C-alpha positions in Angstrom: 67.0 -19.4 45.9 65.2 -22.7 45.8 67.3 -23.6 42.8 70.5 -22.8 44.6 69.5 -25.0 47.6 68.6 -27.9 45.3 71.8 -27.5 43.4 74.0 -27.8 46.5 71.7 -30.2 48.3 70.8 -27.9 51.2 67.4 -28.3 52.7 67.0 -26.0 55.7 65.2 -27.5 58.7 62.3 -25.5 60.3 64.5 -23.1 62.4 66.9 -22.5 59.5 64.0 -21.7 57.2 62.6 -19.3 59.7 65.9 -17.5 60.0 66.2 -17.3 56.2 62.7 -15.9 55.9 63.4 -13.2 58.6 66.9 -12.0 57.7 67.3 -8.3 58.6 70.2 -5.9 58.6 71.5 -7.3 61.9 70.8 -10.9 62.9 71.8 -12.9 66.0 71.4 -16.7 65.7 71.7 -18.3 69.2 72.0 -22.0 69.4 73.9 -24.9 70.8 76.1 -27.4 69.0 74.7 -29.3 66.1 71.7 -27.0 65.3 73.0 -26.2 61.8 74.5 -22.7 62.2 77.6 -23.6 60.2 75.9 -24.8 57.1 73.4 -22.0 57.3 76.2 -19.4 57.4 77.9 -21.1 54.5 74.7 -21.0 52.5 74.1 -17.3 53.3 77.7 -16.5 52.2 77.2 -18.5 49.0 74.1 -16.4 48.2 76.3 -13.3 48.4 78.4 -14.6 45.6 75.3 -14.7 43.4 74.8 -10.9 43.8 76.5 -8.1 42.0 79.4 -6.3 43.7 79.2 -8.0 47.1 82.0 -8.4 49.7 81.2 -10.8 52.5 83.5 -11.6 55.4 83.3 -14.6 57.6 85.1 -13.7 60.9 86.0 -16.0 63.7 88.5 -16.1 66.5 90.7 -18.5 64.4 90.9 -19.9 60.9 90.1 -23.3 62.4 86.7 -22.1 63.5 86.0 -20.2 60.3 87.3 -23.1 58.4 84.2 -25.1 59.2 82.2 -22.7 57.1 84.9 -22.6 54.5 84.7 -26.4 54.1 81.1 -26.1 52.8 81.9 -23.2 50.6 84.9 -24.8 49.0 83.0 -28.1 48.4 80.1 -26.4 46.8 82.3 -24.1 44.7 84.4 -27.0 43.4 81.5 -29.4 42.8 78.8 -27.0 41.4 80.2 -23.7 40.3 83.0 -23.7 37.7 82.7 -19.9 37.3 83.8 -19.3 41.0 87.5 -18.8 41.7 88.7 -20.6 44.9 91.8 -19.2 46.5 92.5 -21.7 49.2 95.9 -20.1 50.2 94.1 -16.9 51.3 90.7 -18.5 52.0 88.6 -16.5 49.6 86.1 -17.3 46.9 85.3 -14.9 44.1 82.7 -14.6 41.4 84.6 -12.6 38.8 81.6 -12.1 36.6 79.6 -10.3 39.3 82.6 -8.8 41.2 81.6 -10.5 44.4 83.9 -12.2 47.0 83.7 -14.1 50.2 86.7 -13.9 52.5 87.6 -15.7 55.8 89.2 -13.5 58.4 90.2 -13.8 62.1 89.6 -11.2 64.7 92.9 -11.9 66.6 94.5 -8.8 65.0 92.3 -5.6 64.5 94.2 -4.6 61.4 92.9 -7.8 59.7 89.4 -6.2 59.9 90.0 -3.0 58.0 86.8 -2.6 56.0 86.8 -2.6 52.3 83.4 -2.1 50.7 81.9 -4.6 53.1 78.3 -5.7 52.4 78.0 -8.6 54.9 79.8 -9.9 57.9 79.1 -13.3 59.3 80.6 -13.5 62.8 81.3 -16.6 64.9 
């Protein structure tokens, strides 16, 4: 994944690197403002697009909050990955070759969270 980090210009600081080294099935990342949780979540979501058959959701109370992660994903996809399909109107990015997708969702309506082959959920 060093190549991916170099390609998008993401250099994790010490705490982010520790989190990436120790990812488990369930992870909680506590932290105040400006510690890098948003870009870290975007990077993790981007790595899901590089894997076969992955569905990743980014869930937040509002699209405004989830949109902060989306901004990184959209920028990286448009600048560095011509094979990714960005659907801004529904806030999802797909890697058609690997059948992987990242979607933004809100938790304001429980029916929005009906699971579909979900492999990763990033919650804010």
